[in-house]
C-alpha positions as CSV (number, residue, x, y, z in Angstrom):
1,M,-25.4,26.3,-15.1
2,T,-25.0,22.6,-15.6
3,V,-27.4,19.9,-16.9
4,R,-27.5,17.1,-14.3
5,Q,-28.2,14.3,-16.8
6,I,-25.2,15.2,-18.9
7,E,-23.0,15.4,-15.8
8,N,-24.2,12.0,-14.8
9,M,-23.4,10.5,-18.2
10,L,-19.9,12.1,-18.2
11,G,-19.3,10.8,-14.7
12,L,-20.3,7.3,-15.9
13,L,-17.7,7.5,-18.6
14,E,-15.0,8.5,-16.2
15,F,-16.2,5.7,-13.9
16,F,-15.6,3.1,-16.6
17,A,-12.2,4.7,-17.5
18,E,-11.0,4.2,-13.9
19,R,-12.7,0.8,-13.4
20,R,-11.6,-0.7,-16.7
21,E,-14.0,-3.6,-16.5
22,P,-17.8,-4.2,-16.9
23,A,-20.1,-2.9,-14.2
24,T,-23.6,-4.0,-13.3
25,L,-26.5,-1.8,-12.5
26,A,-25.9,-2.5,-8.8
27,D,-22.3,-1.5,-9.2
28,V,-23.3,1.9,-10.8
29,V,-26.0,2.5,-8.1
30,R,-23.5,1.7,-5.3
31,H,-20.7,3.9,-6.8
32,F,-22.8,7.0,-7.5
33,G,-25.6,6.7,-5.0
34,W,-28.2,7.3,-7.8
35,P,-31.7,6.1,-7.6
36,R,-31.9,2.6,-9.2
37,S,-34.5,3.9,-11.7
38,S,-32.3,6.8,-12.8
39,A,-29.2,4.6,-13.2
40,F,-31.3,2.0,-15.2
41,N,-32.6,4.7,-17.5
42,I,-29.1,6.1,-18.2
43,L,-27.7,2.6,-18.9
44,T,-30.6,1.5,-21.0
45,T,-30.4,4.7,-23.1
46,L,-26.7,4.2,-23.8
47,V,-27.3,0.5,-24.6
48,E,-30.1,1.3,-27.0
49,N,-27.9,3.8,-28.8
50,G,-25.0,1.4,-29.1
51,Y,-22.7,3.1,-26.6
52,L,-22.8,0.4,-24.0
53,Y,-23.0,-3.4,-24.4
54,E,-22.8,-6.5,-22.3
55,P,-19.6,-8.4,-23.0
56,R,-21.0,-11.4,-21.2
57,A,-24.6,-12.3,-20.3
58,R,-25.5,-10.7,-17.0
59,G,-21.9,-9.8,-16.6
60,G,-22.4,-6.1,-16.6
61,F,-22.1,-3.2,-19.1
62,Y,-19.1,-1.7,-20.7
63,P,-18.5,1.1,-23.3
64,S,-18.6,-0.1,-26.9
65,P,-16.2,0.9,-29.6
66,K,-18.7,3.4,-30.9
67,W,-17.3,6.0,-28.6
68,M,-13.9,5.6,-30.3
69,Q,-15.4,5.8,-33.7
70,V,-17.2,9.1,-32.8
71,I,-14.2,10.6,-31.1
72,S,-11.8,9.6,-33.9
73,A,-14.1,11.2,-36.5
74,I,-14.1,14.4,-34.4
75,S,-10.3,14.4,-33.9
76,E,-9.6,13.7,-37.6
77,A,-11.6,16.8,-38.6
78,E,-9.4,19.1,-36.5
79,P,-6.6,17.1,-34.9
80,L,-3.9,18.5,-32.6
81,P,-0.9,19.2,-34.9
82,E,1.7,16.5,-34.6
83,S,4.4,19.1,-34.4
84,L,3.0,20.2,-31.0
85,A,2.9,16.6,-29.8
86,R,6.6,16.4,-30.6
87,V,7.2,19.7,-28.8
88,L,5.5,18.3,-25.7
89,R,7.5,15.1,-25.7
90,R,10.7,17.0,-26.1
91,L,10.0,19.5,-23.4
92,A,8.9,16.8,-20.9
93,E,12.2,15.2,-21.3
94,E,14.3,18.4,-21.2
95,T,12.5,20.0,-18.3
96,G,11.4,17.0,-16.2
97,E,8.2,19.0,-15.5
98,T,4.5,18.7,-16.6
99,V,3.9,20.2,-20.0
100,W,0.7,20.8,-22.0
101,V,-0.9,22.5,-25.0
102,S,-3.9,24.7,-24.5
103,A,-6.5,26.3,-26.7
104,P,-9.1,29.0,-26.0
105,S,-12.6,28.0,-25.0
106,G,-14.7,31.0,-24.0
107,V,-13.4,32.3,-20.6
108,F,-11.2,29.2,-20.2
109,A,-8.0,27.7,-21.5
110,V,-8.6,24.0,-22.2
111,F,-5.8,21.5,-22.1
112,L,-5.7,19.6,-25.4
113,D,-2.7,17.4,-24.7
114,V,-0.6,16.8,-21.5
115,V,2.6,15.0,-20.7
116,E,2.9,14.7,-16.9
117,S,6.2,14.9,-15.1
118,F,7.7,11.6,-14.0
119,Q,8.5,13.1,-10.6
120,A,6.5,12.1,-7.5
121,I,5.7,15.7,-6.6
122,R,4.4,17.3,-9.8
123,Y,1.6,19.2,-11.4
124,A,-1.1,16.6,-12.2
125,A,-3.3,17.4,-15.2
126,K,-5.2,15.6,-17.9
127,P,-6.5,16.6,-21.3
128,G,-9.8,18.4,-21.0
129,K,-8.8,20.3,-17.9
130,R,-10.0,23.9,-17.9
131,V,-8.4,26.9,-16.2
132,P,-9.4,30.5,-16.2
133,I,-8.1,32.2,-19.3
134,H,-7.4,35.6,-17.6
135,I,-5.3,34.6,-14.6
136,T,-3.1,31.8,-15.9
137,A,0.0,31.9,-18.0
138,S,-1.6,29.5,-20.4
139,G,-4.6,31.7,-20.8
140,Q,-2.9,35.0,-21.1
141,A,-0.6,33.5,-23.8
142,L,-3.8,32.7,-25.7
143,L,-5.4,36.1,-25.1
144,T,-2.4,37.8,-26.6
145,Q,-3.1,36.2,-29.9
146,M,-6.7,37.6,-30.1
147,P,-7.9,40.9,-31.5
148,P,-8.5,43.6,-28.9
149,R,-12.3,43.4,-29.3
150,D,-12.3,39.7,-28.6
151,I,-10.1,40.2,-25.5
152,E,-12.5,42.9,-24.3
153,V,-15.6,40.7,-24.8
154,I,-13.9,37.8,-22.8
155,L,-12.7,40.0,-20.0
156,N,-16.2,41.4,-19.5
157,K,-17.4,37.9,-18.7
158,V,-14.7,36.8,-16.2
159,T,-14.7,36.8,-12.4
160,F,-11.8,37.2,-10.0
161,D,-13.2,35.1,-7.2
162,D,-11.5,31.7,-7.9
163,S,-7.8,32.6,-8.0
164,G,-4.6,32.3,-6.1
165,P,-2.8,35.0,-4.0
166,N,-0.7,36.3,-6.9
167,A,-3.5,36.4,-9.5
168,P,-4.5,39.7,-11.2
169,K,-7.4,41.3,-9.3
170,S,-8.9,43.4,-12.1
171,V,-9.3,43.6,-15.9
172,E,-6.8,46.5,-16.0
173,E,-4.2,44.2,-14.3
174,V,-4.9,41.4,-16.7
175,L,-4.3,43.8,-19.6
176,Q,-1.1,45.0,-18.1
177,R,0.2,41.4,-17.7
178,I,-0.7,40.7,-21.3
179,D,1.3,43.7,-22.4
180,E,4.2,42.7,-20.3
181,G,4.1,39.1,-21.6
182,R,3.8,40.2,-25.2
183,A,6.9,42.4,-24.8
184,R,8.9,39.4,-23.3
185,G,7.5,36.8,-25.7
186,W,6.4,34.6,-22.9
187,F,4.1,34.6,-19.8
188,H,4.6,33.3,-16.3
189,S,2.6,32.7,-13.2
190,A,3.4,31.8,-9.6
191,S,0.4,30.9,-7.3
192,N,-1.9,32.7,-9.7
193,Y,-4.4,29.9,-9.9
194,S,-3.0,26.9,-7.9
195,T,-1.1,27.8,-4.8
196,D,2.6,26.8,-4.9
197,L,2.4,26.1,-8.6
198,G,4.5,28.0,-11.1
199,G,4.5,27.9,-14.9
200,V,5.8,29.5,-18.1
201,S,3.8,29.7,-21.3
202,V,4.6,30.7,-24.9
203,P,1.9,31.6,-27.5
204,V,2.1,29.8,-30.8
205,T,-0.1,29.8,-33.9
206,V,-0.2,26.6,-36.0
207,S,-2.3,26.3,-39.2
208,G,-4.1,29.5,-38.2
209,R,-5.1,28.1,-34.8
210,P,-4.0,29.8,-31.5
211,F,-2.3,27.6,-28.9
212,S,-0.1,28.0,-25.9
213,V,2.6,25.6,-24.7
214,T,3.2,25.6,-21.0
215,V,5.8,24.1,-18.6
216,A,4.7,24.0,-15.0
217,G,5.6,22.5,-11.6
218,P,6.0,23.1,-7.9
219,L,7.3,26.5,-7.2
220,S,10.1,24.9,-5.1
221,R,11.5,23.5,-8.4
222,V,10.5,26.0,-11.1
223,Q,10.9,29.4,-9.5
224,G,13.9,31.2,-10.9
225,K,13.8,29.0,-14.1
226,E,11.3,31.1,-15.9
227,L,13.6,32.5,-18.6
228,K,15.3,29.1,-19.0
229,H,12.0,27.3,-19.5
230,A,10.7,30.0,-21.8
231,T,13.8,29.7,-24.0
232,M,13.5,26.0,-24.1
233,I,9.8,26.3,-25.2
234,Q,10.7,28.8,-27.9
235,Q,13.5,26.8,-29.2
236,A,11.4,23.6,-29.4
237,L,8.7,25.5,-31.2
238,A,11.1,27.0,-33.6
239,E,12.7,23.6,-34.4
240,E,9.6,21.4,-34.4
241,T,6.9,23.7,-35.9
242,D,8.7,25.9,-38.4
243,Q,8.1,29.0,-36.4
244,N,11.3,30.7,-37.4
């Protein structure tokens, strides 16, 4: 279940991120198709709380630096380890594919940091993207770091409807793939979630926090490179995060 008002506010933030310039009430109404009164109420509420301001009189609204202050405070409390950022930069250069760091979030794996491939045809992703934890390589690498009871609780909540042709079709199959990946030391997927996408993921714990590092791209480029990419991830983690 989603809350419409929160969805609208998040959509407004993404609108400003893409627009990169002030927007008037009319601009917002035209873009979203919201009733004028609803758009006015959202903008007014954000202005009154200091999250929007008018850079120029009657020149439209724009997000204020308060967003950055709040986000910075949150990030400083539990930042992504710099060592993992180094791993991503290194793997992006070495593999030429999109790479990311994930963390568990209920029945999802959420992307915390992403470096997209420079190639025209690539896996496109941004921080904040969520994928099912049980059918993706990123998610299964996270599950393998959890106690059996936690895995059981999560798998009792998942569904198998939104998946690709090669995704596991049952809890038993997920558990089997977790066991296989744990034995190898890495996980892989090929059209598990996104058709024609392949990826390899390695679990890693940094400062007591579970993460997974993933390299992914079109199957036409990455298929057959699973062991190579897994080895590159493991080597980067060993050298950049003191995982020896």
